[in-house]
Residue frames as qw, qx, qy, qz and C-alpha x, y, z in Angstrom:
[[0.243, 0.067, 0.208, -0.945, 169.38, -60.15, -30.49],
 [0.170, 0.408, 0.896, -0.043, 165.82, -61.44, -30.12],
 [0.133, -0.021, -0.269, -0.954, 163.48, -59.57, -32.47],
 [0.473, 0.246, 0.545, -0.647, 159.79, -59.21, -31.65],
 [0.423, 0.273, 0.833, 0.229, 157.61, -61.36, -33.92],
 [0.317, 0.828, 0.399, -0.234, 155.45, -58.42, -35.03],
 [0.055, 0.838, -0.326, -0.434, 158.53, -56.76, -36.56],
 [0.422, -0.218, 0.810, 0.344, 159.55, -59.91, -38.44],
 [0.553, 0.562, 0.613, -0.047, 156.57, -59.78, -40.77],
 [0.353, 0.040, 0.413, 0.838, 157.48, -58.40, -44.23],
 [0.234, 0.695, 0.333, -0.593, 155.72, -55.26, -45.41],
 [0.576, 0.676, 0.359, 0.285, 154.81, -53.97, -48.85],
 [0.500, 0.193, 0.019, 0.844, 157.13, -51.28, -50.22],
 [0.141, -0.669, -0.209, -0.699, 154.52, -48.57, -49.72],
 [0.696, -0.676, -0.237, -0.050, 154.18, -49.56, -46.06],
 [0.738, -0.224, -0.070, 0.633, 157.96, -49.38, -45.52],
 [0.291, 0.413, 0.152, 0.849, 158.11, -46.04, -47.33],
 [0.355, -0.684, -0.171, -0.614, 155.43, -44.75, -44.95],
 [0.051, 0.385, -0.718, 0.577, 157.17, -46.20, -41.86],
 [0.805, -0.295, -0.183, -0.481, 154.27, -48.54, -41.10],
 [0.893, -0.164, -0.377, 0.182, 155.14, -50.65, -38.07],
 [0.460, 0.078, -0.350, 0.812, 157.23, -47.90, -36.48],
 [0.217, -0.791, -0.499, 0.280, 156.10, -45.33, -33.92],
 [0.131, -0.753, 0.128, 0.632, 158.04, -42.59, -35.71],
 [0.710, 0.665, 0.200, 0.118, 158.75, -41.37, -39.23],
 [0.410, -0.620, 0.357, 0.565, 161.98, -40.32, -40.91],
 [0.684, 0.727, 0.039, -0.050, 163.49, -39.58, -44.31],
 [0.825, -0.050, 0.178, 0.534, 166.90, -39.22, -45.98],
 [0.098, 0.910, -0.241, -0.324, 169.53, -36.68, -46.93],
 [0.910, 0.305, 0.114, 0.256, 172.12, -37.44, -49.62],
 [0.241, -0.837, 0.364, 0.331, 175.84, -36.68, -49.63],
 [0.773, 0.588, -0.226, -0.070, 177.95, -37.21, -52.76],
 [0.735, -0.388, 0.422, 0.361, 181.04, -39.39, -52.98],
 [0.441, 0.852, -0.137, -0.245, 183.20, -37.82, -55.67],
 [0.858, 0.075, 0.238, 0.449, 185.89, -39.01, -58.04],
 [0.087, -0.878, 0.117, 0.456, 188.40, -36.17, -58.26],
 [0.406, -0.240, 0.674, 0.568, 190.38, -37.87, -61.02],
 [0.198, 0.401, 0.760, 0.472, 187.40, -38.07, -63.40],
 [0.134, 0.057, 0.146, -0.979, 185.64, -35.07, -61.81],
 [0.519, -0.264, -0.613, -0.535, 182.43, -37.06, -61.49],
 [0.597, -0.352, 0.419, -0.587, 180.05, -38.08, -58.71],
 [0.208, 0.205, -0.956, -0.038, 180.71, -41.74, -57.96],
 [0.359, -0.433, -0.827, -0.008, 177.77, -42.30, -55.59],
 [0.314, -0.553, 0.118, -0.763, 175.44, -40.67, -53.10],
 [0.256, -0.081, -0.881, 0.389, 175.20, -41.95, -49.54],
 [0.455, -0.607, -0.415, -0.503, 171.72, -41.99, -48.01],
 [0.232, 0.105, -0.630, 0.734, 171.81, -40.55, -44.48],
 [0.268, -0.610, -0.745, 0.031, 168.92, -40.77, -42.02],
 [0.003, 0.161, -0.154, 0.975, 167.16, -37.54, -41.07],
 [0.187, 0.449, 0.703, -0.518, 163.99, -36.62, -39.24],
 [0.337, 0.644, 0.633, 0.268, 161.04, -35.51, -41.36],
 [0.024, 0.994, 0.105, -0.005, 161.84, -31.88, -40.51],
 [0.573, 0.639, -0.351, 0.375, 165.57, -32.40, -41.19],
 [0.619, -0.712, 0.298, -0.147, 166.38, -33.29, -37.60],
 [0.146, 0.623, -0.768, -0.032, 169.83, -34.92, -37.28],
 [0.668, 0.069, -0.726, -0.146, 170.27, -38.68, -37.40],
 [0.173, 0.104, -0.795, 0.572, 170.80, -38.91, -33.64],
 [0.481, 0.007, 0.284, -0.830, 167.24, -37.76, -32.99],
 [0.800, 0.127, -0.371, -0.455, 165.95, -40.62, -35.15],
 [0.587, 0.194, -0.767, 0.173, 168.28, -43.27, -33.70],
 [0.181, -0.213, 0.630, -0.725, 167.14, -42.40, -30.17],
 [0.731, 0.052, 0.175, -0.658, 163.83, -44.04, -31.13],
 [0.752, 0.276, -0.576, -0.163, 165.39, -47.26, -32.49],
 [0.534, -0.483, 0.608, -0.334, 165.55, -50.21, -30.10],
 [0.204, -0.220, 0.949, 0.095, 165.97, -53.97, -30.06],
 [0.507, 0.413, 0.704, -0.278, 162.33, -54.53, -30.92],
 [0.520, 0.787, 0.222, -0.246, 162.05, -52.24, -33.96],
 [0.260, -0.620, 0.538, 0.509, 165.63, -52.44, -35.31],
 [0.412, 0.114, 0.820, 0.381, 164.77, -54.93, -38.06],
 [0.290, 0.786, 0.545, 0.010, 161.71, -52.94, -39.21],
 [0.068, -0.899, 0.111, 0.418, 163.76, -49.74, -39.14],
 [0.353, -0.360, 0.686, 0.525, 166.41, -51.38, -41.35],
 [0.390, 0.451, 0.762, 0.254, 163.71, -52.45, -43.83],
 [0.150, 0.918, 0.340, -0.141, 162.25, -48.95, -43.94],
 [0.252, -0.734, 0.320, 0.543, 165.68, -47.33, -44.36],
 [0.351, -0.116, 0.737, 0.566, 166.53, -49.24, -47.51],
 [0.271, 0.625, 0.708, 0.184, 163.05, -48.79, -49.00],
 [0.002, -0.936, -0.188, 0.298, 162.95, -45.05, -48.30],
 [0.294, -0.596, 0.453, 0.594, 166.47, -44.56, -49.70],
 [0.345, 0.124, 0.790, 0.492, 165.66, -46.44, -52.91],
 [0.189, 0.778, 0.598, 0.032, 162.33, -44.66, -53.39],
 [0.082, -0.909, -0.002, 0.409, 163.89, -41.22, -52.89],
 [0.347, -0.395, 0.603, 0.600, 166.82, -42.05, -55.18],
 [0.314, 0.378, 0.778, 0.391, 164.39, -43.12, -57.90],
 [0.079, 0.886, 0.434, -0.140, 162.18, -40.05, -57.36],
 [0.149, -0.858, 0.204, 0.447, 165.27, -37.84, -57.74],
 [0.809, 0.583, -0.071, 0.029, 166.44, -39.77, -60.85],
 [0.471, -0.719, 0.474, 0.191, 169.77, -40.52, -59.19],
 [0.732, 0.602, -0.288, -0.137, 172.19, -41.31, -62.05],
 [0.203, 0.592, -0.738, 0.251, 174.93, -42.84, -59.89],
 [0.513, -0.116, -0.824, 0.211, 175.46, -45.55, -57.30],
 [0.514, -0.652, -0.018, -0.557, 173.35, -45.33, -54.13],
 [0.384, 0.199, -0.783, 0.447, 175.05, -46.23, -50.84],
 [0.664, -0.538, -0.179, -0.488, 172.81, -47.51, -48.04],
 [0.060, -0.454, 0.766, -0.452, 174.00, -48.27, -44.51],
 [0.814, -0.290, -0.396, -0.312, 172.96, -51.48, -42.82],
 [0.364, -0.593, 0.596, -0.400, 173.50, -52.62, -39.27],
 [0.400, 0.211, -0.886, -0.103, 174.65, -56.26, -39.23],
 [0.041, 0.089, 0.873, -0.478, 172.84, -57.04, -36.00],
 [0.508, 0.296, 0.212, -0.780, 169.57, -55.88, -37.58],
 [0.619, 0.322, -0.538, -0.474, 169.68, -58.50, -40.35],
 [0.633, -0.251, 0.672, -0.290, 168.35, -61.78, -39.02],
 [0.733, 0.246, 0.617, 0.146, 167.68, -63.43, -42.39],
 [0.131, -0.422, 0.386, 0.810, 169.56, -61.96, -45.38],
 [0.119, 0.264, 0.820, 0.494, 167.21, -63.55, -47.92],
 [0.028, -0.782, -0.614, 0.101, 164.24, -61.65, -46.44],
 [0.170, -0.751, 0.017, 0.637, 166.19, -58.39, -46.32],
 [0.201, -0.147, 0.653, 0.715, 167.27, -58.95, -49.92],
 [0.105, 0.546, 0.795, 0.244, 163.65, -59.50, -50.86],
 [0.072, -0.845, -0.334, 0.412, 162.76, -56.14, -49.30],
 [0.175, -0.584, 0.343, 0.714, 165.49, -54.45, -51.36],
 [0.187, 0.084, 0.804, 0.558, 164.63, -56.26, -54.60],
 [0.078, 0.699, 0.711, 0.006, 160.94, -55.42, -54.19],
 [0.079, -0.835, -0.125, 0.530, 161.76, -51.76, -53.60],
 [0.206, -0.389, 0.548, 0.711, 164.13, -51.61, -56.58],
 [0.144, 0.304, 0.837, 0.431, 161.52, -53.19, -58.84],
 [0.007, 0.775, 0.603, -0.190, 158.65, -51.11, -57.49],
 [0.056, -0.894, -0.039, 0.442, 160.45, -47.79, -57.87],
 [0.727, 0.666, 0.050, 0.159, 162.57, -48.61, -60.93],
 [0.131, -0.872, 0.472, 0.009, 166.05, -48.37, -59.44],
 [0.784, 0.365, -0.501, 0.005, 168.76, -50.74, -60.80],
 [0.850, -0.525, 0.018, 0.037, 170.06, -53.18, -58.18],
 [0.807, 0.167, -0.048, 0.564, 173.56, -53.05, -59.67],
 [0.157, 0.666, -0.086, 0.724, 173.67, -49.40, -58.56],
 [0.636, -0.708, -0.030, -0.305, 173.17, -50.23, -54.87],
 [0.418, 0.369, -0.675, 0.483, 176.02, -50.37, -52.33],
 [0.713, -0.632, -0.269, -0.140, 175.42, -51.77, -48.86],
 [0.199, 0.622, -0.522, 0.548, 177.72, -50.27, -46.21],
 [0.700, -0.350, -0.586, 0.212, 178.41, -52.31, -43.08],
 [0.113, -0.705, 0.208, -0.669, 177.99, -49.86, -40.22],
 [0.679, -0.222, -0.640, 0.282, 179.24, -51.00, -36.83],
 [0.260, -0.715, 0.176, -0.624, 178.11, -48.96, -33.86],
 [0.698, -0.471, 0.470, -0.264, 178.52, -52.09, -31.77],
 [0.159, -0.389, 0.889, 0.182, 180.45, -55.33, -32.08],
 [0.654, 0.104, -0.538, -0.521, 179.03, -57.84, -34.53],
 [0.719, -0.321, 0.456, -0.416, 177.32, -60.53, -32.49],
 [0.860, 0.080, 0.501, 0.050, 177.86, -63.29, -35.06],
 [0.044, -0.616, 0.523, 0.587, 180.76, -62.92, -37.51],
 [0.264, 0.068, 0.906, 0.322, 179.74, -65.99, -39.49],
 [0.277, 0.714, 0.617, -0.182, 176.29, -64.51, -39.90],
 [0.097, 0.838, -0.112, -0.525, 177.79, -61.27, -41.23],
 [0.177, -0.347, 0.770, 0.506, 179.95, -63.21, -43.71],
 [0.297, 0.391, 0.864, 0.115, 176.79, -64.95, -44.91],
 [0.210, 0.835, 0.340, -0.379, 175.01, -61.61, -45.32],
 [0.010, 0.726, -0.389, -0.567, 177.83, -60.04, -47.36],
 [0.218, -0.116, 0.884, 0.397, 178.22, -63.13, -49.55],
 [0.299, 0.568, 0.762, -0.078, 174.46, -63.24, -50.12],
 [0.178, 0.857, 0.103, -0.473, 174.41, -59.57, -51.14],
 [0.051, -0.587, 0.597, 0.544, 177.35, -59.88, -53.51],
 [0.310, 0.091, 0.915, 0.240, 175.97, -63.04, -55.13],
 [0.275, 0.698, 0.658, -0.057, 172.84, -61.13, -56.05],
 [0.434, 0.611, 0.287, 0.597, 174.59, -58.21, -57.71],
 [0.257, -0.960, -0.081, -0.081, 174.84, -55.68, -54.89],
 [0.472, 0.520, -0.428, 0.568, 178.12, -53.95, -54.04],
 [0.691, -0.647, -0.302, 0.112, 179.30, -53.99, -50.43],
 [0.272, 0.680, -0.311, 0.605, 181.48, -51.72, -48.32],
 [0.588, -0.423, -0.498, 0.477, 183.02, -51.53, -44.86],
 [0.033, -0.887, -0.117, -0.445, 182.15, -48.12, -43.42],
 [0.396, -0.857, 0.241, -0.226, 184.28, -46.18, -40.89],
 [0.917, 0.108, -0.258, 0.286, 187.33, -48.38, -41.44],
 [0.445, 0.335, -0.401, 0.727, 189.89, -47.75, -38.73],
 [0.315, -0.364, 0.318, -0.817, 187.34, -46.81, -36.06],
 [0.778, -0.183, 0.280, -0.532, 185.62, -49.00, -33.50],
 [0.772, -0.096, 0.628, -0.016, 185.31, -52.60, -34.64],
 [0.747, 0.655, 0.109, -0.029, 185.82, -51.88, -38.35],
 [0.195, -0.792, 0.534, 0.221, 189.51, -52.74, -38.64],
 [0.276, 0.486, -0.785, -0.268, 191.93, -55.16, -40.22],
 [0.278, -0.012, 0.936, -0.217, 190.39, -58.12, -38.42],
 [0.584, 0.511, 0.426, -0.465, 187.02, -57.42, -40.04],
 [0.460, 0.683, -0.379, -0.423, 188.66, -56.89, -43.44],
 [0.008, 0.377, -0.922, -0.088, 190.46, -60.22, -43.11],
 [0.332, 0.196, 0.889, -0.247, 187.14, -61.99, -42.53],
 [0.442, 0.702, 0.482, -0.282, 184.78, -60.02, -44.76],
 [0.384, -0.004, 0.505, 0.773, 185.61, -59.43, -48.41],
 [0.271, 0.795, 0.395, -0.372, 183.85, -56.28, -49.59],
 [0.584, 0.624, 0.276, 0.439, 184.13, -54.29, -52.81],
 [0.114, 0.776, -0.063, 0.618, 184.85, -51.03, -51.00],
 [0.564, -0.410, -0.460, 0.550, 186.54, -49.81, -47.81],
 [0.006, -0.878, -0.135, -0.459, 185.72, -46.34, -46.47],
 [0.508, 0.085, -0.465, 0.720, 188.49, -44.83, -44.36],
 [0.324, -0.772, -0.516, 0.180, 187.09, -43.26, -41.19],
 [0.134, 0.906, 0.023, 0.400, 187.33, -39.51, -40.77],
 [0.614, -0.763, 0.182, 0.089, 189.39, -39.98, -37.59],
 [0.781, -0.069, 0.345, 0.516, 192.19, -41.32, -39.79],
 [0.446, 0.643, 0.330, 0.528, 191.70, -38.51, -42.29],
 [0.178, -0.972, -0.148, -0.034, 191.57, -35.48, -39.99],
 [0.121, -0.915, 0.373, 0.097, 194.75, -33.38, -40.41],
 [0.956, 0.051, 0.208, 0.200, 196.42, -36.29, -42.21],
 [0.525, 0.756, -0.118, 0.373, 198.74, -33.78, -43.87],
 [0.122, -0.785, 0.434, -0.425, 200.35, -33.14, -40.46],
 [0.761, -0.392, 0.451, -0.253, 200.44, -36.67, -39.04],
 [0.300, 0.533, -0.765, -0.204, 203.25, -38.91, -40.29],
 [0.294, -0.093, 0.920, -0.241, 202.11, -41.91, -38.25],
 [0.615, 0.444, 0.509, -0.406, 198.63, -41.95, -39.76],
 [0.477, 0.671, -0.385, -0.416, 200.12, -41.37, -43.20],
 [0.059, 0.367, -0.926, -0.061, 202.09, -44.61, -42.80],
 [0.427, 0.172, 0.812, -0.359, 198.98, -46.43, -41.56],
 [0.616, 0.592, 0.175, -0.489, 196.86, -45.27, -44.50],
 [0.363, 0.606, -0.632, -0.320, 199.58, -46.19, -46.99],
 [0.136, -0.185, 0.968, -0.097, 199.65, -49.67, -45.47],
 [0.529, 0.380, 0.622, -0.435, 195.87, -50.02, -45.70],
 [0.533, 0.665, -0.174, -0.493, 195.97, -48.86, -49.31],
 [0.174, 0.460, -0.848, -0.200, 198.54, -51.52, -50.18],
 [0.310, 0.081, 0.914, -0.248, 196.38, -54.22, -48.57],
 [0.549, 0.557, 0.382, -0.492, 193.30, -53.01, -50.43],
 [0.401, 0.644, -0.474, -0.447, 195.19, -52.84, -53.70],
 [0.013, 0.274, -0.959, -0.067, 196.33, -56.44, -53.28],
 [0.310, 0.299, 0.850, -0.303, 192.73, -57.46, -52.49],
 [0.038, 0.296, 0.593, 0.748, 191.39, -55.41, -55.43],
 [0.178, -0.716, -0.629, 0.246, 189.27, -53.40, -53.00],
 [0.174, 0.688, 0.178, 0.682, 188.32, -49.79, -53.78],
 [0.399, -0.353, -0.466, 0.706, 189.18, -47.17, -51.14],
 [0.046, -0.805, -0.300, -0.510, 187.10, -44.10, -50.29],
 [0.327, -0.037, -0.455, 0.827, 188.34, -41.42, -47.89],
 [0.229, -0.754, -0.539, -0.296, 185.44, -39.97, -45.92],
 [0.442, -0.812, -0.243, 0.293, 185.26, -36.86, -43.80],
 [0.552, 0.133, 0.133, 0.813, 187.61, -34.77, -45.97],
 [0.091, -0.891, -0.385, 0.223, 187.33, -31.14, -44.93],
 [0.132, -0.851, 0.220, 0.458, 190.46, -29.29, -46.09],
 [0.648, 0.708, -0.264, -0.095, 192.46, -28.90, -49.27],
 [0.030, -0.659, 0.740, -0.128, 195.57, -29.99, -47.40],
 [0.661, -0.083, 0.708, -0.232, 193.95, -33.30, -46.44],
 [0.797, 0.538, 0.175, -0.211, 192.78, -33.80, -50.01],
 [0.426, 0.776, -0.464, -0.033, 196.18, -33.14, -51.60],
 [0.263, -0.499, 0.810, -0.164, 197.92, -35.49, -49.17],
 [0.721, 0.112, 0.641, -0.236, 195.45, -38.31, -49.80],
 [0.719, 0.669, -0.025, -0.186, 195.58, -37.78, -53.55],
 [0.170, 0.742, -0.649, -0.010, 199.35, -38.13, -53.38],
 [0.472, -0.242, 0.830, -0.171, 198.81, -41.63, -51.95],
 [0.087, 0.020, -0.861, -0.500, 196.74, -42.56, -55.00],
 [0.179, 0.485, 0.780, -0.352, 193.22, -42.14, -53.60],
 [0.006, 0.192, 0.490, 0.850, 190.66, -40.84, -56.11],
 [0.389, -0.571, -0.617, -0.378, 187.33, -41.23, -54.25],
 [0.166, 0.039, -0.489, 0.856, 186.35, -38.80, -51.50],
 [0.321, -0.700, -0.573, -0.278, 183.42, -37.79, -49.32],
 [0.438, -0.386, -0.400, 0.706, 183.25, -34.82, -47.01],
 [0.027, 0.872, 0.333, -0.357, 182.29, -31.22, -46.36],
 [0.256, -0.443, 0.404, 0.758, 185.11, -29.99, -48.61],
 [0.044, 0.118, 0.761, 0.637, 182.97, -31.09, -51.54],
 [0.444, -0.376, -0.359, -0.730, 179.38, -30.97, -50.25],
 [0.308, -0.098, 0.711, -0.625, 177.30, -31.33, -47.12],
 [0.119, 0.336, 0.931, 0.076, 174.33, -33.72, -47.15],
 [0.283, -0.068, -0.186, -0.939, 171.27, -32.18, -48.77],
 [0.420, 0.166, 0.712, -0.537, 167.84, -32.89, -47.30],
 [0.634, 0.461, 0.603, -0.147, 165.88, -35.01, -49.79],
 [0.485, 0.849, -0.100, -0.184, 167.95, -33.57, -52.65],
 [0.877, 0.069, 0.154, 0.450, 171.05, -34.36, -54.70],
 [0.212, -0.748, 0.236, 0.583, 174.08, -32.11, -55.06],
 [0.719, 0.692, 0.046, -0.047, 174.53, -31.26, -58.74],
 [0.842, -0.003, 0.105, 0.530, 177.92, -32.12, -60.20],
 [0.364, 0.634, 0.073, 0.678, 178.41, -28.52, -61.38],
 [0.404, -0.855, 0.015, -0.324, 178.14, -27.34, -57.75],
 [0.872, -0.418, 0.096, 0.237, 181.21, -29.32, -56.68],
 [0.163, 0.879, -0.447, -0.017, 184.76, -27.91, -56.71],
 [0.992, 0.016, -0.066, 0.103, 186.93, -30.92, -57.57],
 [0.574, 0.562, -0.299, 0.514, 190.23, -29.00, -57.47]]
């Protein structure tokens, strides 16, 4: 993807936080990822929202090939600033689109500057690889992930089992975390085929020492089935919906 030169220029953290360089503004909601074994919040995922809590789709309609890189910069800065403002005590998970990162060292600089400016520890940041389209350059993505991990960030494959985020990607990209897509999770208690598939993925991840998170959990039956497979980390409406510019308190979550 050819990125317009005006969007390649780095911005100060305050400019990214204010969406300078974009023709639209946006903010974040946060959804917890919970550990049901320890009954703790493991992380919060930052999810894009409009400034009046419009859904992510409304924001993404305004993202294009020209402003994708600037949007990615602003996303990570806004997420880090809000997490710091809210005194987030856990890991912070930020999505990134591989095709938006043209030079990982510059994107890392944006993140490091934001973490330093707003006082958020870099070791508490997870970068989730989000694939809405096929990665244009797999070697480039491998370089990005390696660069992030070498500098202390955690990495994750999001929506594993959907679209392009499958075993082929896992075989090429070594991340700390794999997030099972909600399409695999939905009604898992009634689907023997998907139960076998998830058990197989869990064995692969265990051998690779990769942490597994089940996302999109909505029912107790799904939860119990997944727990029986040995999964401890979950995300979904069963526990909490995303809160607009706020964090769900741990005492508001039913872990049982």
